[in-house]
PyMOL Python script that loads the backbone (N, CA, C, O; Angstrom):
from pymol import cmd

cmd.read_pdbstr("""\
ATOM      1  N   MET A   1      -5.525  17.734  12.778  1.00  0.00           N
ATOM      2  CA  MET A   1      -4.528  16.704  12.911  1.00  0.00           C
ATOM      3  C   MET A   1      -4.850  15.517  11.989  1.00  0.00           C
ATOM      4  O   MET A   1      -3.949  14.962  11.359  1.00  0.00           O
ATOM      5  N   ARG A   2      -6.097  15.139  11.910  1.00  0.00           N
ATOM      6  CA  ARG A   2      -6.488  14.005  11.066  1.00  0.00           C
ATOM      7  C   ARG A   2      -6.113  14.258   9.605  1.00  0.00           C
ATOM      8  O   ARG A   2      -5.667  13.348   8.908  1.00  0.00           O
ATOM      9  N   GLU A   3      -6.294  15.477   9.156  1.00  0.00           N
ATOM     10  CA  GLU A   3      -5.969  15.828   7.773  1.00  0.00           C
ATOM     11  C   GLU A   3      -4.463  15.706   7.514  1.00  0.00           C
ATOM     12  O   GLU A   3      -4.050  15.225   6.459  1.00  0.00           O
ATOM     13  N   GLU A   4      -3.650  16.139   8.471  1.00  0.00           N
ATOM     14  CA  GLU A   4      -2.193  16.021   8.339  1.00  0.00           C
ATOM     15  C   GLU A   4      -1.773  14.546   8.288  1.00  0.00           C
ATOM     16  O   GLU A   4      -0.900  14.169   7.507  1.00  0.00           O
ATOM     17  N   ILE A   5      -2.396  13.730   9.117  1.00  0.00           N
ATOM     18  CA  ILE A   5      -2.089  12.298   9.157  1.00  0.00           C
ATOM     19  C   ILE A   5      -2.491  11.648   7.836  1.00  0.00           C
ATOM     20  O   ILE A   5      -1.739  10.845   7.286  1.00  0.00           O
ATOM     21  N   ALA A   6      -3.661  11.988   7.331  1.00  0.00           N
ATOM     22  CA  ALA A   6      -4.130  11.437   6.060  1.00  0.00           C
ATOM     23  C   ALA A   6      -3.160  11.802   4.933  1.00  0.00           C
ATOM     24  O   ALA A   6      -2.867  10.973   4.070  1.00  0.00           O
ATOM     25  N   GLN A   7      -2.667  13.032   4.942  1.00  0.00           N
ATOM     26  CA  GLN A   7      -1.718  13.461   3.908  1.00  0.00           C
ATOM     27  C   GLN A   7      -0.404  12.689   4.031  1.00  0.00           C
ATOM     28  O   GLN A   7       0.163  12.269   3.022  1.00  0.00           O
ATOM     29  N   ALA A   8       0.083  12.500   5.255  1.00  0.00           N
ATOM     30  CA  ALA A   8       1.325  11.749   5.462  1.00  0.00           C
ATOM     31  C   ALA A   8       1.156  10.295   5.012  1.00  0.00           C
ATOM     32  O   ALA A   8       2.078   9.715   4.439  1.00  0.00           O
ATOM     33  N   LEU A   9      -0.004   9.709   5.265  1.00  0.00           N
ATOM     34  CA  LEU A   9      -0.250   8.332   4.818  1.00  0.00           C
ATOM     35  C   LEU A   9      -0.263   8.243   3.296  1.00  0.00           C
ATOM     36  O   LEU A   9       0.160   7.236   2.728  1.00  0.00           O
ATOM     37  N   GLU A  10      -0.743   9.286   2.637  1.00  0.00           N
ATOM     38  CA  GLU A  10      -0.718   9.315   1.176  1.00  0.00           C
ATOM     39  C   GLU A  10       0.722   9.284   0.665  1.00  0.00           C
ATOM     40  O   GLU A  10       0.994   8.732  -0.401  1.00  0.00           O
ATOM     41  N   GLU A  11       1.635   9.871   1.419  1.00  0.00           N
ATOM     42  CA  GLU A  11       3.047   9.877   1.043  1.00  0.00           C
ATOM     43  C   GLU A  11       3.689   8.506   1.262  1.00  0.00           C
ATOM     44  O   GLU A  11       4.623   8.137   0.550  1.00  0.00           O
ATOM     45  N   VAL A  12       3.192   7.754   2.242  1.00  0.00           N
ATOM     46  CA  VAL A  12       3.715   6.424   2.564  1.00  0.00           C
ATOM     47  C   VAL A  12       3.126   5.358   1.643  1.00  0.00           C
ATOM     48  O   VAL A  12       3.792   4.381   1.298  1.00  0.00           O
ATOM     49  N   ARG A  13       1.891   5.555   1.259  1.00  0.00           N
ATOM     50  CA  ARG A  13       1.120   4.552   0.496  1.00  0.00           C
ATOM     51  C   ARG A  13       1.868   3.973  -0.708  1.00  0.00           C
ATOM     52  O   ARG A  13       1.846   2.754  -0.875  1.00  0.00           O
ATOM     53  N   PRO A  14       2.529   4.767  -1.558  1.00  0.00           N
ATOM     54  CA  PRO A  14       3.204   4.175  -2.722  1.00  0.00           C
ATOM     55  C   PRO A  14       4.268   3.140  -2.351  1.00  0.00           C
ATOM     56  O   PRO A  14       4.477   2.184  -3.099  1.00  0.00           O
ATOM     57  N   ARG A  15       4.929   3.309  -1.233  1.00  0.00           N
ATOM     58  CA  ARG A  15       5.943   2.342  -0.805  1.00  0.00           C
ATOM     59  C   ARG A  15       5.307   0.999  -0.442  1.00  0.00           C
ATOM     60  O   ARG A  15       5.901  -0.055  -0.669  1.00  0.00           O
ATOM     61  N   LEU A  16       4.117   1.041   0.115  1.00  0.00           N
ATOM     62  CA  LEU A  16       3.411  -0.195   0.454  1.00  0.00           C
ATOM     63  C   LEU A  16       2.825  -0.844  -0.795  1.00  0.00           C
ATOM     64  O   LEU A  16       2.819  -2.068  -0.927  1.00  0.00           O
ATOM     65  N   GLN A  17       2.340  -0.022  -1.696  1.00  0.00           N
ATOM     66  CA  GLN A  17       1.702  -0.531  -2.903  1.00  0.00           C
ATOM     67  C   GLN A  17       2.696  -1.238  -3.826  1.00  0.00           C
ATOM     68  O   GLN A  17       2.306  -2.126  -4.583  1.00  0.00           O
ATOM     69  N   VAL A  18       3.957  -0.859  -3.775  1.00  0.00           N
ATOM     70  CA  VAL A  18       4.983  -1.518  -4.582  1.00  0.00           C
ATOM     71  C   VAL A  18       5.037  -3.008  -4.265  1.00  0.00           C
ATOM     72  O   VAL A  18       5.296  -3.827  -5.147  1.00  0.00           O
ATOM     73  N   ASP A  19       4.792  -3.356  -3.004  1.00  0.00           N
ATOM     74  CA  ASP A  19       4.825  -4.756  -2.577  1.00  0.00           C
ATOM     75  C   ASP A  19       3.431  -5.389  -2.537  1.00  0.00           C
ATOM     76  O   ASP A  19       3.260  -6.474  -1.981  1.00  0.00           O
ATOM     77  N   GLY A  20       2.442  -4.721  -3.119  1.00  0.00           N
ATOM     78  CA  GLY A  20       1.100  -5.283  -3.187  1.00  0.00           C
ATOM     79  C   GLY A  20       0.241  -4.998  -1.963  1.00  0.00           C
ATOM     80  O   GLY A  20      -0.810  -5.616  -1.793  1.00  0.00           O
ATOM     81  N   GLY A  21       0.668  -4.078  -1.111  1.00  0.00           N
ATOM     82  CA  GLY A  21      -0.092  -3.747   0.090  1.00  0.00           C
ATOM     83  C   GLY A  21      -0.723  -2.370  -0.003  1.00  0.00           C
ATOM     84  O   GLY A  21      -0.623  -1.678  -1.016  1.00  0.00           O
ATOM     85  N   ASP A  22      -1.370  -1.999   1.078  1.00  0.00           N
ATOM     86  CA  ASP A  22      -1.973  -0.671   1.172  1.00  0.00           C
ATOM     87  C   ASP A  22      -2.292  -0.402   2.638  1.00  0.00           C
ATOM     88  O   ASP A  22      -2.187  -1.291   3.483  1.00  0.00           O
ATOM     89  N   ILE A  23      -2.682   0.832   2.925  1.00  0.00           N
ATOM     90  CA  ILE A  23      -3.002   1.230   4.291  1.00  0.00           C
ATOM     91  C   ILE A  23      -4.194   2.170   4.257  1.00  0.00           C
ATOM     92  O   ILE A  23      -4.333   2.982   3.343  1.00  0.00           O
ATOM     93  N   GLU A  24      -5.048   2.055   5.256  1.00  0.00           N
ATOM     94  CA  GLU A  24      -6.264   2.876   5.349  1.00  0.00           C
ATOM     95  C   GLU A  24      -6.322   3.495   6.744  1.00  0.00           C
ATOM     96  O   GLU A  24      -6.144   2.800   7.744  1.00  0.00           O
ATOM     97  N   LEU A  25      -6.571   4.792   6.806  1.00  0.00           N
ATOM     98  CA  LEU A  25      -6.749   5.473   8.094  1.00  0.00           C
ATOM     99  C   LEU A  25      -8.131   5.150   8.626  1.00  0.00           C
ATOM    100  O   LEU A  25      -9.131   5.388   7.949  1.00  0.00           O
ATOM    101  N   VAL A  26      -8.194   4.605   9.849  1.00  0.00           N
ATOM    102  CA  VAL A  26      -9.465   4.229  10.454  1.00  0.00           C
ATOM    103  C   VAL A  26      -9.908   5.284  11.456  1.00  0.00           C
ATOM    104  O   VAL A  26     -11.057   5.725  11.424  1.00  0.00           O
ATOM    105  N   ASP A  27      -8.997   5.696  12.355  1.00  0.00           N
ATOM    106  CA  ASP A  27      -9.366   6.628  13.412  1.00  0.00           C
ATOM    107  C   ASP A  27      -8.116   7.230  14.022  1.00  0.00           C
ATOM    108  O   ASP A  27      -7.016   6.699  13.873  1.00  0.00           O
ATOM    109  N   VAL A  28      -8.299   8.349  14.712  1.00  0.00           N
ATOM    110  CA  VAL A  28      -7.234   8.975  15.492  1.00  0.00           C
ATOM    111  C   VAL A  28      -7.840   9.319  16.837  1.00  0.00           C
ATOM    112  O   VAL A  28      -8.805  10.079  16.913  1.00  0.00           O
ATOM    113  N   VAL A  29      -7.267   8.752  17.917  1.00  0.00           N
ATOM    114  CA  VAL A  29      -7.776   8.987  19.262  1.00  0.00           C
ATOM    115  C   VAL A  29      -6.618   9.350  20.173  1.00  0.00           C
ATOM    116  O   VAL A  29      -5.737   8.527  20.422  1.00  0.00           O
ATOM    117  N   ASP A  30      -6.615  10.579  20.670  1.00  0.00           N
ATOM    118  CA  ASP A  30      -5.581  11.045  21.600  1.00  0.00           C
ATOM    119  C   ASP A  30      -4.169  10.775  21.102  1.00  0.00           C
ATOM    120  O   ASP A  30      -3.317  10.329  21.871  1.00  0.00           O
ATOM    121  N   GLY A  31      -3.912  11.038  19.837  1.00  0.00           N
ATOM    122  CA  GLY A  31      -2.584  10.864  19.272  1.00  0.00           C
ATOM    123  C   GLY A  31      -2.256   9.449  18.836  1.00  0.00           C
ATOM    124  O   GLY A  31      -1.170   9.203  18.311  1.00  0.00           O
ATOM    125  N   VAL A  32      -3.174   8.514  19.043  1.00  0.00           N
ATOM    126  CA  VAL A  32      -2.980   7.131  18.603  1.00  0.00           C
ATOM    127  C   VAL A  32      -3.702   6.964  17.268  1.00  0.00           C
ATOM    128  O   VAL A  32      -4.920   7.120  17.174  1.00  0.00           O
ATOM    129  N   VAL A  33      -2.920   6.645  16.247  1.00  0.00           N
ATOM    130  CA  VAL A  33      -3.455   6.495  14.894  1.00  0.00           C
ATOM    131  C   VAL A  33      -3.799   5.029  14.668  1.00  0.00           C
ATOM    132  O   VAL A  33      -2.953   4.151  14.833  1.00  0.00           O
ATOM    133  N   LYS A  34      -5.031   4.775  14.293  1.00  0.00           N
ATOM    134  CA  LYS A  34      -5.481   3.407  14.019  1.00  0.00           C
ATOM    135  C   LYS A  34      -5.620   3.254  12.517  1.00  0.00           C
ATOM    136  O   LYS A  34      -6.321   4.019  11.856  1.00  0.00           O
ATOM    137  N   VAL A  35      -4.931   2.243  11.992  1.00  0.00           N
ATOM    138  CA  VAL A  35      -4.926   2.008  10.554  1.00  0.00           C
ATOM    139  C   VAL A  35      -5.298   0.560  10.260  1.00  0.00           C
ATOM    140  O   VAL A  35      -5.193  -0.314  11.119  1.00  0.00           O
ATOM    141  N   ARG A  36      -5.732   0.331   9.037  1.00  0.00           N
ATOM    142  CA  ARG A  36      -6.028  -1.028   8.577  1.00  0.00           C
ATOM    143  C   ARG A  36      -5.052  -1.332   7.449  1.00  0.00           C
ATOM    144  O   ARG A  36      -4.989  -0.613   6.452  1.00  0.00           O
ATOM    145  N   LEU A  37      -4.297  -2.403   7.621  1.00  0.00           N
ATOM    146  CA  LEU A  37      -3.386  -2.849   6.575  1.00  0.00           C
ATOM    147  C   LEU A  37      -4.174  -3.703   5.589  1.00  0.00           C
ATOM    148  O   LEU A  37      -4.991  -4.531   5.992  1.00  0.00           O
ATOM    149  N   LYS A  38      -3.928  -3.501   4.306  1.00  0.00           N
ATOM    150  CA  LYS A  38      -4.701  -4.174   3.275  1.00  0.00           C
ATOM    151  C   LYS A  38      -3.775  -4.859   2.279  1.00  0.00           C
ATOM    152  O   LYS A  38      -2.571  -4.603   2.256  1.00  0.00           O
ATOM    153  N   GLY A  39      -4.343  -5.718   1.471  1.00  0.00           N
ATOM    154  CA  GLY A  39      -3.583  -6.401   0.439  1.00  0.00           C
ATOM    155  C   GLY A  39      -2.516  -7.298   1.044  1.00  0.00           C
ATOM    156  O   GLY A  39      -2.760  -7.983   2.038  1.00  0.00           O
ATOM    157  N   ALA A  40      -1.342  -7.292   0.446  1.00  0.00           N
ATOM    158  CA  ALA A  40      -0.249  -8.145   0.911  1.00  0.00           C
ATOM    159  C   ALA A  40       0.182  -7.799   2.336  1.00  0.00           C
ATOM    160  O   ALA A  40       0.678  -8.667   3.054  1.00  0.00           O
ATOM    161  N   CYS A  41       0.002  -6.561   2.750  1.00  0.00           N
ATOM    162  CA  CYS A  41       0.395  -6.145   4.102  1.00  0.00           C
ATOM    163  C   CYS A  41      -0.460  -6.817   5.180  1.00  0.00           C
ATOM    164  O   CYS A  41       0.010  -7.041   6.296  1.00  0.00           O
ATOM    165  N   ALA A  42      -1.695  -7.132   4.853  1.00  0.00           N
ATOM    166  CA  ALA A  42      -2.621  -7.683   5.844  1.00  0.00           C
ATOM    167  C   ALA A  42      -2.145  -9.014   6.411  1.00  0.00           C
ATOM    168  O   ALA A  42      -2.366  -9.289   7.590  1.00  0.00           O
ATOM    169  N   GLY A  43      -1.508  -9.831   5.616  1.00  0.00           N
ATOM    170  CA  GLY A  43      -1.090 -11.136   6.104  1.00  0.00           C
ATOM    171  C   GLY A  43       0.419 -11.298   6.208  1.00  0.00           C
ATOM    172  O   GLY A  43       0.906 -12.393   6.487  1.00  0.00           O
ATOM    173  N   CYS A  44       1.150 -10.243   5.991  1.00  0.00           N
ATOM    174  CA  CYS A  44       2.605 -10.321   5.965  1.00  0.00           C
ATOM    175  C   CYS A  44       3.183 -10.425   7.377  1.00  0.00           C
ATOM    176  O   CYS A  44       2.802  -9.652   8.256  1.00  0.00           O
ATOM    177  N   PRO A  45       4.103 -11.375   7.605  1.00  0.00           N
ATOM    178  CA  PRO A  45       4.715 -11.502   8.917  1.00  0.00           C
ATOM    179  C   PRO A  45       5.588 -10.295   9.296  1.00  0.00           C
ATOM    180  O   PRO A  45       5.897 -10.096  10.471  1.00  0.00           O
ATOM    181  N   MET A  46       5.975  -9.512   8.324  1.00  0.00           N
ATOM    182  CA  MET A  46       6.800  -8.324   8.587  1.00  0.00           C
ATOM    183  C   MET A  46       5.960  -7.064   8.786  1.00  0.00           C
ATOM    184  O   MET A  46       6.514  -5.979   8.964  1.00  0.00           O
ATOM    185  N   SER A  47       4.655  -7.187   8.758  1.00  0.00           N
ATOM    186  CA  SER A  47       3.802  -6.004   8.794  1.00  0.00           C
ATOM    187  C   SER A  47       3.956  -5.190  10.082  1.00  0.00           C
ATOM    188  O   SER A  47       3.885  -3.962  10.035  1.00  0.00           O
ATOM    189  N   GLN A  48       4.164  -5.839  11.224  1.00  0.00           N
ATOM    190  CA  GLN A  48       4.343  -5.084  12.476  1.00  0.00           C
ATOM    191  C   GLN A  48       5.604  -4.243  12.420  1.00  0.00           C
ATOM    192  O   GLN A  48       5.617  -3.107  12.892  1.00  0.00           O
ATOM    193  N   MET A  49       6.667  -4.797  11.843  1.00  0.00           N
ATOM    194  CA  MET A  49       7.908  -4.045  11.719  1.00  0.00           C
ATOM    195  C   MET A  49       7.721  -2.872  10.758  1.00  0.00           C
ATOM    196  O   MET A  49       8.172  -1.759  11.031  1.00  0.00           O
ATOM    197  N   THR A  50       7.061  -3.127   9.642  1.00  0.00           N
ATOM    198  CA  THR A  50       6.777  -2.061   8.685  1.00  0.00           C
ATOM    199  C   THR A  50       5.942  -0.973   9.342  1.00  0.00           C
ATOM    200  O   THR A  50       6.194   0.216   9.147  1.00  0.00           O
ATOM    201  N   LEU A  51       4.949  -1.382  10.121  1.00  0.00           N
ATOM    202  CA  LEU A  51       4.058  -0.435  10.782  1.00  0.00           C
ATOM    203  C   LEU A  51       4.815   0.440  11.765  1.00  0.00           C
ATOM    204  O   LEU A  51       4.677   1.663  11.739  1.00  0.00           O
ATOM    205  N   LYS A  52       5.607  -0.167  12.626  1.00  0.00           N
ATOM    206  CA  LYS A  52       6.309   0.585  13.680  1.00  0.00           C
ATOM    207  C   LYS A  52       7.532   1.331  13.155  1.00  0.00           C
ATOM    208  O   LYS A  52       7.683   2.526  13.407  1.00  0.00           O
ATOM    209  N   LEU A  53       8.399   0.638  12.432  1.00  0.00           N
ATOM    210  CA  LEU A  53       9.647   1.257  11.986  1.00  0.00           C
ATOM    211  C   LEU A  53       9.459   2.154  10.772  1.00  0.00           C
ATOM    212  O   LEU A  53      10.203   3.117  10.588  1.00  0.00           O
ATOM    213  N   GLY A  54       8.484   1.847   9.957  1.00  0.00           N
ATOM    214  CA  GLY A  54       8.248   2.646   8.758  1.00  0.00           C
ATOM    215  C   GLY A  54       7.174   3.692   8.951  1.00  0.00           C
ATOM    216  O   GLY A  54       7.457   4.888   9.008  1.00  0.00           O
ATOM    217  N   VAL A  55       5.942   3.234   9.051  1.00  0.00           N
ATOM    218  CA  VAL A  55       4.791   4.133   9.086  1.00  0.00           C
ATOM    219  C   VAL A  55       4.793   5.006  10.344  1.00  0.00           C
ATOM    220  O   VAL A  55       4.663   6.226  10.246  1.00  0.00           O
ATOM    221  N   GLU A  56       4.938   4.398  11.519  1.00  0.00           N
ATOM    222  CA  GLU A  56       4.888   5.171  12.769  1.00  0.00           C
ATOM    223  C   GLU A  56       6.004   6.211  12.822  1.00  0.00           C
ATOM    224  O   GLU A  56       5.745   7.367  13.156  1.00  0.00           O
ATOM    225  N   ASN A  57       7.222   5.831  12.503  1.00  0.00           N
ATOM    226  CA  ASN A  57       8.329   6.790  12.533  1.00  0.00           C
ATOM    227  C   ASN A  57       8.091   7.944  11.564  1.00  0.00           C
ATOM    228  O   ASN A  57       8.355   9.100  11.895  1.00  0.00           O
ATOM    229  N   TYR A  58       7.595   7.634  10.373  1.00  0.00           N
ATOM    230  CA  TYR A  58       7.320   8.675   9.386  1.00  0.00           C
ATOM    231  C   TYR A  58       6.237   9.629   9.878  1.00  0.00           C
ATOM    232  O   TYR A  58       6.377  10.849   9.780  1.00  0.00           O
ATOM    233  N   LEU A  59       5.149   9.056  10.409  1.00  0.00           N
ATOM    234  CA  LEU A  59       4.059   9.913  10.897  1.00  0.00           C
ATOM    235  C   LEU A  59       4.510  10.796  12.052  1.00  0.00           C
ATOM    236  O   LEU A  59       4.113  11.959  12.127  1.00  0.00           O
ATOM    237  N   LYS A  60       5.325  10.268  12.944  1.00  0.00           N
ATOM    238  CA  LYS A  60       5.808  11.064  14.083  1.00  0.00           C
ATOM    239  C   LYS A  60       6.660  12.241  13.609  1.00  0.00           C
ATOM    240  O   LYS A  60       6.624  13.314  14.211  1.00  0.00           O
ATOM    241  N   LYS A  61       7.419  12.047  12.541  1.00  0.00           N
ATOM    242  CA  LYS A  61       8.222  13.147  11.994  1.00  0.00           C
ATOM    243  C   LYS A  61       7.340  14.198  11.336  1.00  0.00           C
ATOM    244  O   LYS A  61       7.566  15.397  11.503  1.00  0.00           O
ATOM    245  N   LYS A  62       6.335  13.750  10.588  1.00  0.00           N
ATOM    246  CA  LYS A  62       5.465  14.670   9.858  1.00  0.00           C
ATOM    247  C   LYS A  62       4.429  15.354  10.749  1.00  0.00           C
ATOM    248  O   LYS A  62       4.080  16.515  10.535  1.00  0.00           O
ATOM    249  N   VAL A  63       3.937  14.611  11.761  1.00  0.00           N
ATOM    250  CA  VAL A  63       2.894  15.124  12.660  1.00  0.00           C
ATOM    251  C   VAL A  63       3.344  14.823  14.090  1.00  0.00           C
ATOM    252  O   VAL A  63       3.039  13.755  14.620  1.00  0.00           O
ATOM    253  N   PRO A  64       4.068  15.756  14.719  1.00  0.00           N
ATOM    254  CA  PRO A  64       4.655  15.507  16.037  1.00  0.00           C
ATOM    255  C   PRO A  64       3.658  15.089  17.138  1.00  0.00           C
ATOM    256  O   PRO A  64       4.065  14.487  18.132  1.00  0.00           O
ATOM    257  N   SER A  65       2.395  15.392  16.976  1.00  0.00           N
ATOM    258  CA  SER A  65       1.419  15.021  18.007  1.00  0.00           C
ATOM    259  C   SER A  65       1.029  13.544  17.957  1.00  0.00           C
ATOM    260  O   SER A  65       0.296  13.080  18.830  1.00  0.00           O
ATOM    261  N   VAL A  66       1.503  12.792  16.954  1.00  0.00           N
ATOM    262  CA  VAL A  66       1.247  11.366  16.874  1.00  0.00           C
ATOM    263  C   VAL A  66       2.070  10.660  17.937  1.00  0.00           C
ATOM    264  O   VAL A  66       3.284  10.847  18.023  1.00  0.00           O
ATOM    265  N   LYS A  67       1.399   9.845  18.748  1.00  0.00           N
ATOM    266  CA  LYS A  67       2.076   9.081  19.813  1.00  0.00           C
ATOM    267  C   LYS A  67       2.442   7.682  19.336  1.00  0.00           C
ATOM    268  O   LYS A  67       3.544   7.203  19.604  1.00  0.00           O
ATOM    269  N   SER A  68       1.526   7.027  18.632  1.00  0.00           N
ATOM    270  CA  SER A  68       1.789   5.680  18.138  1.00  0.00           C
ATOM    271  C   SER A  68       0.831   5.356  17.010  1.00  0.00           C
ATOM    272  O   SER A  68      -0.140   6.072  16.767  1.00  0.00           O
ATOM    273  N   VAL A  69       1.129   4.249  16.318  1.00  0.00           N
ATOM    274  CA  VAL A  69       0.278   3.758  15.233  1.00  0.00           C
ATOM    275  C   VAL A  69      -0.052   2.308  15.543  1.00  0.00           C
ATOM    276  O   VAL A  69       0.836   1.515  15.857  1.00  0.00           O
ATOM    277  N   GLU A  70      -1.329   1.966  15.453  1.00  0.00           N
ATOM    278  CA  GLU A  70      -1.795   0.603  15.737  1.00  0.00           C
ATOM    279  C   GLU A  70      -2.611   0.088  14.561  1.00  0.00           C
ATOM    280  O   GLU A  70      -3.370   0.828  13.934  1.00  0.00           O
ATOM    281  N   ALA A  71      -2.434  -1.205  14.276  1.00  0.00           N
ATOM    282  CA  ALA A  71      -3.222  -1.850  13.232  1.00  0.00           C
ATOM    283  C   ALA A  71      -4.499  -2.404  13.835  1.00  0.00           C
ATOM    284  O   ALA A  71      -4.475  -2.998  14.912  1.00  0.00           O
ATOM    285  N   VAL A  72      -5.608  -2.214  13.149  1.00  0.00           N
ATOM    286  CA  VAL A  72      -6.891  -2.789  13.576  1.00  0.00           C
ATOM    287  C   VAL A  72      -7.415  -3.637  12.424  1.00  0.00           C
ATOM    288  O   VAL A  72      -6.968  -3.507  11.285  1.00  0.00           O
ATOM    289  N   GLN A  73      -8.368  -4.506  12.741  1.00  0.00           N
ATOM    290  CA  GLN A  73      -8.944  -5.382  11.712  1.00  0.00           C
ATOM    291  C   GLN A  73      -9.981  -4.679  10.921  1.00  0.00           C
ATOM    292  O   GLN A  73     -10.569  -5.267  10.013  1.00  0.00           O
TER     293      GLN A  73
END
""", "prot")
cmd.dss("prot")
cmd.show_as("cartoon", "prot")
cmd.util.cbc("prot")
cmd.orient("prot")
């Protein structure tokens, strides 16, 4: 499952990088994906929306066992 999630994040990464951001996979625990937002995404007020509406929705489609995505420091 971790490998599938990592591959899906690679597909999302270019969209974040266009705006000067990035994302790093930190851990996967019981279907909860923990990621670290980097660059412009780290301090962006819209990052929670991007995380939930963009990244989480995409990961759930690509890897159905994903329950949620959470940002960690």
